[in-house]
C-alpha positions as a Markdown table, in Angstrom:
| # | Residue | x | y | z |
|---|---|---|---|---|
| 1 | Met | 0.0 | 0.0 | 0.1 |
| 2 | Lys | 1.3 | 3.3 | -0.9 |
| 3 | Ala | 2.5 | 5.4 | 1.8 |
| 4 | Thr | 0.1 | 8.8 | 2.3 |
| 5 | Ile | 1.2 | 12.2 | 3.8 |
| 6 | His | -1.0 | 14.5 | 5.8 |
| 7 | Thr | 0.1 | 18.2 | 5.0 |
| 8 | Asp | -3.2 | 19.8 | 6.3 |
| 9 | Thr | -6.3 | 18.1 | 8.1 |
| 10 | Ala | -8.5 | 20.3 | 6.2 |
| 11 | Lys | -7.3 | 18.8 | 2.8 |
| 12 | Gln | -7.3 | 15.3 | 1.4 |
| 13 | Pro | -4.0 | 13.1 | 2.0 |
| 14 | Leu | -1.3 | 12.9 | -0.7 |
| 15 | Thr | 0.9 | 9.9 | -1.6 |
| 16 | Thr | 4.8 | 10.2 | -1.5 |
| 17 | Lys | 4.9 | 11.3 | -5.2 |
| 18 | Gln | 2.2 | 13.6 | -5.1 |
| 19 | His | 3.7 | 15.1 | -2.0 |
| 20 | Asp | 6.7 | 15.6 | -4.0 |
| 21 | Val | 5.4 | 17.3 | -6.7 |
| 22 | Leu | 3.6 | 19.7 | -4.3 |
| 23 | Arg | 6.8 | 20.4 | -2.4 |
| 24 | Phe | 8.5 | 21.1 | -5.7 |
| 25 | Leu | 5.8 | 23.5 | -6.8 |
| 26 | Gln | 6.2 | 25.2 | -3.7 |
| 27 | Gln | 10.0 | 25.2 | -3.6 |
| 28 | Tyr | 10.1 | 26.6 | -7.3 |
| 29 | Thr | 7.5 | 29.3 | -6.5 |
| 30 | Glu | 9.5 | 30.4 | -3.5 |
| 31 | Glu | 12.8 | 30.7 | -5.5 |
| 32 | His | 11.7 | 32.1 | -8.5 |
| 33 | Gly | 8.2 | 34.0 | -7.5 |
| 34 | Phe | 6.2 | 32.2 | -9.9 |
| 35 | Pro | 5.3 | 28.6 | -10.6 |
| 36 | Pro | 6.9 | 26.1 | -12.8 |
| 37 | Thr | 5.6 | 25.2 | -16.5 |
| 38 | Met | 4.5 | 21.7 | -17.1 |
| 39 | Lys | 7.6 | 21.1 | -19.2 |
| 40 | Glu | 9.8 | 22.0 | -16.2 |
| 41 | Ile | 7.7 | 19.8 | -13.7 |
| 42 | Gly | 7.9 | 16.9 | -16.5 |
| 43 | Asp | 11.9 | 17.4 | -16.6 |
| 44 | Lys | 12.2 | 17.4 | -12.4 |
| 45 | Phe | 10.6 | 14.1 | -12.2 |
| 46 | Ser | 11.6 | 12.7 | -15.5 |
| 47 | Phe | 8.2 | 12.0 | -16.7 |
| 48 | Ala | 7.7 | 10.6 | -20.1 |
| 49 | Ser | 4.9 | 13.1 | -21.0 |
| 50 | Thr | 2.9 | 16.0 | -20.0 |
| 51 | Asn | -0.2 | 13.8 | -19.6 |
| 52 | Ala | 1.6 | 12.5 | -16.5 |
| 53 | Val | 2.3 | 15.8 | -15.3 |
| 54 | Thr | -1.3 | 16.6 | -15.8 |
| 55 | Gln | -2.7 | 13.5 | -14.0 |
| 56 | Tyr | -0.5 | 14.7 | -10.6 |
| 57 | Leu | -1.8 | 18.4 | -11.1 |
| 58 | Val | -5.7 | 17.0 | -11.5 |
| 59 | Ala | -4.9 | 14.9 | -8.3 |
| 60 | Leu | -3.3 | 17.9 | -6.3 |
| 61 | Glu | -6.4 | 20.0 | -7.5 |
| 62 | Arg | -8.8 | 17.6 | -6.4 |
| 63 | Lys | -7.3 | 17.0 | -3.2 |
| 64 | Gly | -7.7 | 21.0 | -2.4 |
| 65 | His | -3.5 | 21.6 | -2.6 |
| 66 | Ile | -3.8 | 23.7 | -6.0 |
| 67 | Arg | -5.8 | 25.7 | -8.0 |
| 68 | Arg | -5.6 | 25.7 | -12.0 |
| 69 | Ser | -6.2 | 28.3 | -14.7 |
| 70 | Thr | -9.1 | 27.3 | -16.8 |
| 71 | Lys | -7.3 | 29.1 | -19.6 |
| 72 | Gly | -4.5 | 26.8 | -19.6 |
| 73 | Ala | -1.8 | 29.4 | -18.8 |
| 74 | Ser | 1.6 | 28.2 | -19.3 |
| 75 | Arg | 2.2 | 29.2 | -15.4 |
| 76 | Gly | -1.2 | 28.7 | -14.3 |
| 77 | Ile | -0.8 | 27.2 | -11.0 |
| 78 | Gln | -2.0 | 28.5 | -7.9 |
| 79 | Ile | -1.1 | 26.7 | -4.5 |
| 80 | Val | -3.5 | 26.8 | -1.7 |
| 81 | Asp | -2.7 | 28.6 | 1.5 |
| 82 | Phe | 0.9 | 29.0 | 0.5 |
| 83 | Thr | 2.6 | 32.3 | 0.4 |
| 84 | Pro | 6.1 | 32.1 | -0.9 |
| 85 | Gln | 9.0 | 33.6 | 0.6 |
| 86 | Pro | 11.5 | 34.9 | -2.0 |
| 87 | Lys | 15.1 | 34.4 | -0.9 |
| 88 | Gln | 16.6 | 37.6 | 0.6 |
| 89 | Ile | 19.4 | 39.0 | -1.5 |
| 90 | Ala | 20.8 | 40.7 | 1.4 |
| 91 | Gln | 21.8 | 37.3 | 2.8 |
| 92 | Ser | 24.2 | 36.6 | -0.1 |
| 93 | Ala | 26.4 | 39.9 | 0.3 |
| 94 | Pro | 29.9 | 38.9 | 0.5 |
| 95 | Thr | 31.8 | 39.1 | 3.8 |
| 96 | Leu | 33.9 | 42.4 | 3.4 |
| 97 | Ala | 36.9 | 43.4 | 5.4 |
| 98 | Pro | 35.9 | 46.0 | 8.2 |
| 99 | Ser | 38.1 | 48.5 | 6.3 |
| 100 | Val | 36.1 | 48.3 | 3.1 |
| 101 | Gln | 33.0 | 48.0 | 5.1 |
| 102 | Arg | 33.0 | 51.3 | 6.2 |
| 103 | Ser | 32.9 | 52.7 | 2.8 |
| 104 | Val | 30.7 | 50.0 | 0.8 |
| 105 | Val | 28.1 | 48.9 | 3.3 |
| 106 | Pro | 26.4 | 52.2 | 3.3 |
| 107 | Met | 26.2 | 51.9 | -0.5 |
| 108 | Leu | 24.9 | 48.0 | -0.1 |
| 109 | Asn | 22.1 | 49.4 | 2.6 |
| 110 | His | 21.0 | 52.0 | -0.2 |
| 111 | Gln | 20.9 | 49.2 | -2.8 |
| 112 | Phe | 19.0 | 46.7 | -0.7 |
| 113 | Gln | 16.5 | 49.3 | 0.6 |
| 114 | Ser | 15.4 | 49.7 | -3.1 |
| 115 | Val | 15.0 | 46.0 | -3.7 |
| 116 | Lys | 11.1 | 45.1 | -3.0 |
| 117 | Asn | 8.7 | 42.4 | -3.4 |
| 118 | Val | 5.8 | 43.1 | -5.7 |
| 119 | Val | 2.9 | 40.9 | -6.5 |
| 120 | Ile | 2.7 | 38.6 | -9.6 |
| 121 | Val | -1.3 | 39.5 | -10.5 |
| 122 | Gly | -3.7 | 36.5 | -11.0 |
| 123 | Asp | -7.0 | 35.7 | -12.6 |
| 124 | Gly | -9.6 | 38.7 | -12.7 |
| 125 | Ile | -12.5 | 39.9 | -14.5 |
| 126 | Ala | -12.5 | 43.3 | -16.6 |
| 127 | Gln | -15.9 | 44.4 | -14.9 |
| 128 | Asn | -13.6 | 44.6 | -11.8 |
| 129 | Pro | -10.2 | 45.3 | -12.5 |
| 130 | Leu | -8.9 | 45.2 | -9.1 |
| 131 | Ser | -9.9 | 41.4 | -8.9 |
| 132 | Ala | -6.6 | 40.8 | -10.7 |
| 133 | Phe | -4.8 | 42.0 | -7.5 |
| 134 | Leu | -7.2 | 39.8 | -4.9 |
| 135 | Ser | -5.7 | 36.3 | -5.7 |
| 136 | Pro | -2.1 | 36.8 | -6.6 |
| 137 | Arg | -0.1 | 34.2 | -7.9 |
| 138 | Gly | 2.9 | 34.9 | -5.9 |
| 139 | Gln | 5.8 | 37.6 | -5.5 |
| 140 | Ile | 8.8 | 38.5 | -7.1 |
| 141 | Lys | 11.5 | 40.8 | -5.9 |
| 142 | Ile | 13.0 | 43.6 | -8.0 |
| 143 | Asp | 15.1 | 46.6 | -7.7 |
| 144 | Thr | 12.8 | 49.4 | -7.9 |
| 145 | Asp | 15.7 | 51.7 | -8.8 |
| 146 | Phe | 16.3 | 49.7 | -11.7 |
| 147 | Phe | 12.9 | 49.9 | -13.1 |
| 148 | Leu | 12.1 | 53.2 | -11.8 |
| 149 | Pro | 15.4 | 55.2 | -12.1 |
| 150 | Glu | 13.6 | 58.6 | -12.3 |
| 151 | Phe | 12.2 | 58.2 | -8.7 |
| 152 | Ser | 15.7 | 57.0 | -7.2 |
| 153 | Gln | 16.9 | 60.7 | -6.9 |
| 154 | Leu | 13.5 | 62.2 | -5.7 |
| 155 | Ala | 13.0 | 63.2 | -2.1 |
| 156 | Ala | 11.7 | 60.2 | 0.5 |
| 157 | Glu | 8.4 | 61.6 | 0.6 |
| 158 | Ser | 7.8 | 61.3 | -3.2 |
| 159 | Ala | 6.3 | 57.8 | -3.5 |
| 160 | Pro | 6.9 | 56.0 | -6.4 |
| 161 | Pro | 4.1 | 54.4 | -8.5 |
| 162 | Gln | 2.9 | 50.9 | -7.4 |
| 163 | Leu | 4.5 | 48.0 | -9.1 |
| 164 | Phe | 3.2 | 44.7 | -10.0 |
| 165 | Ala | 4.3 | 41.9 | -12.2 |
| 166 | Ala | 2.4 | 39.7 | -14.6 |
| 167 | Ile | 3.2 | 36.5 | -16.5 |
| 168 | Val | 2.8 | 36.8 | -20.7 |
| 169 | Ser | 0.3 | 34.4 | -21.3 |
| 170 | Asp | 0.7 | 34.4 | -25.1 |
| 171 | Asp | 3.2 | 35.2 | -28.1 |
| 172 | Gly | 1.0 | 38.2 | -29.1 |
| 173 | Met | 4.0 | 40.5 | -28.6 |
| 174 | Ser | 6.7 | 38.2 | -29.6 |
| 175 | Ala | 7.7 | 40.4 | -32.4 |
| 176 | Glu | 9.0 | 42.8 | -29.8 |
| 177 | Ser | 11.0 | 40.1 | -27.9 |
| 178 | Leu | 8.2 | 39.4 | -25.2 |
| 179 | Arg | 7.2 | 35.7 | -25.3 |
| 180 | Glu | 4.9 | 33.3 | -23.3 |
| 181 | Gly | 6.1 | 32.7 | -19.9 |
| 182 | Asp | 7.9 | 36.3 | -19.4 |
| 183 | Val | 7.3 | 38.3 | -16.7 |
| 184 | Val | 6.5 | 42.1 | -17.2 |
| 185 | Ile | 7.0 | 44.7 | -14.4 |
| 186 | Ala | 4.2 | 47.3 | -14.5 |
| 187 | Lys | 3.0 | 50.7 | -13.0 |
| 188 | Gln | -0.5 | 50.2 | -11.8 |
| 189 | Gln | -2.6 | 52.4 | -13.4 |
| 190 | Phe | -6.2 | 52.1 | -15.0 |
| 191 | Ser | -5.7 | 54.3 | -18.0 |
| 192 | Ala | -3.0 | 54.7 | -20.7 |
| 193 | Ala | -1.5 | 56.6 | -23.4 |
| 194 | Glu | -1.6 | 56.1 | -27.2 |
| 195 | Gly | 1.3 | 53.5 | -28.0 |
| 196 | Asp | 1.6 | 52.5 | -24.2 |
| 197 | Met | 2.3 | 48.9 | -23.7 |
| 198 | Val | -0.5 | 47.6 | -21.3 |
| 199 | Val | -1.3 | 44.8 | -19.1 |
| 200 | Ala | -5.0 | 44.5 | -19.5 |
| 201 | Leu | -7.7 | 42.0 | -18.6 |
| 202 | Phe | -9.7 | 40.9 | -21.7 |
| 203 | His | -12.9 | 39.2 | -20.2 |
| 204 | Asp | -11.2 | 37.0 | -17.6 |
| 205 | Ser | -7.6 | 36.8 | -19.0 |
| 206 | Ile | -4.6 | 38.7 | -18.3 |
| 207 | Ile | -3.1 | 40.2 | -21.8 |
| 208 | Val | -0.2 | 42.2 | -22.8 |
| 209 | Arg | -0.5 | 44.5 | -25.9 |
| 210 | Arg | -0.1 | 48.2 | -27.3 |
| 211 | Leu | -2.9 | 50.5 | -26.8 |
| 212 | Ala | -4.4 | 52.2 | -29.7 |
| 213 | Arg | -7.2 | 54.8 | -29.9 |
| 214 | Leu | -9.4 | 55.4 | -32.6 |
| 215 | Gly | -11.7 | 58.1 | -31.7 |
| 216 | Ala | -14.2 | 57.0 | -29.4 |
| 217 | Leu | -13.1 | 53.1 | -29.8 |
| 218 | Ala | -9.8 | 51.7 | -28.4 |
| 219 | Glu | -8.0 | 49.0 | -29.4 |
| 220 | Leu | -5.4 | 46.2 | -28.1 |
| 221 | Glu | -2.8 | 45.6 | -30.7 |
| 222 | Ala | -0.5 | 42.8 | -31.0 |
| 223 | Ala | 3.1 | 43.2 | -32.3 |
| 224 | Thr | 2.5 | 39.4 | -34.0 |
| 225 | Lys | 0.2 | 40.0 | -37.3 |
| 226 | Thr | -1.4 | 36.4 | -36.5 |
| 227 | Phe | -2.9 | 37.5 | -33.3 |
| 228 | Pro | -6.0 | 39.9 | -33.9 |
| 229 | Ser | -6.5 | 43.1 | -32.4 |
| 230 | Ile | -9.5 | 43.5 | -29.7 |
| 231 | Pro | -11.5 | 46.8 | -30.2 |
| 232 | Phe | -13.4 | 47.7 | -27.2 |
| 233 | His | -15.4 | 50.8 | -25.8 |
| 234 | Glu | -13.6 | 52.0 | -22.6 |
| 235 | Gly | -15.7 | 51.4 | -19.3 |
| 236 | Ala | -17.8 | 48.7 | -21.1 |
| 237 | Gly | -16.5 | 45.7 | -19.1 |
| 238 | Val | -14.9 | 43.7 | -21.8 |
| 239 | Val | -11.4 | 45.2 | -21.6 |
| 240 | Ala | -9.9 | 47.1 | -18.3 |
| 241 | Ile | -6.4 | 48.5 | -18.2 |
| 242 | Ile | -4.5 | 47.8 | -14.9 |
| 243 | Gly | -1.0 | 48.7 | -15.7 |
| 244 | Val | 1.6 | 50.3 | -18.1 |
| 245 | Val | 4.6 | 48.2 | -18.9 |
| 246 | Ile | 8.0 | 49.4 | -17.8 |
| 247 | Gly | 10.1 | 46.7 | -18.1 |
| 248 | Gln | 10.6 | 42.7 | -18.3 |
| 249 | Met | 12.2 | 39.6 | -17.0 |
| 250 | Arg | 13.0 | 36.3 | -18.7 |
| 251 | Arg | 14.7 | 32.8 | -17.4 |
| 252 | Val | 17.4 | 31.8 | -19.5 |
């Protein structure tokens, strides 16, 4: 008989292998700030196909340990009752000689003060734009001075914009070197200017596109021509802008 492991009395028990897969999801999310793809899970456990991965994810979801995106997003796994704690960059700072510390440590302290955790937005609906921030997929650590250099020179009382991250759901912007699975960093705002690259909710899906305006009509334009443009009337509840992209991150 297979051994079972009880991780939470409110959830159904897991087999040893199911527990190993769940623990990998937690460790990967904690290290990277977002969940692994199906391929990365398969590679970790040497599964012969993604069907095997799907079977384990279905079991974990049925037993109440994860939730999966109904849209089949590349990284659409949410771990129930799990808040990742990204590794602290400051802990990896080298040990310096006392004479060097006096001049370097103040600079390091300033650097680490600008390193912040930002949420990775989750699923939401265009009729309620804030819904994307209510069930985040996790967190990711960024240096705000890098993404917002213009704010690093301002006085402390000048608060920088609120930042968040979003996982790119398709290759609609691949012609601009933004691919499915990449992470974009965005300023939270619910309007944008002509030509801005935006993070938006299209019905209940997160999408990254460029904004175009055609009189009273607006449009989300893909950079890759095989993806159709999405025309919409602002405020109609079909599309809602939640942020303007200011940078991107990618695992190599």
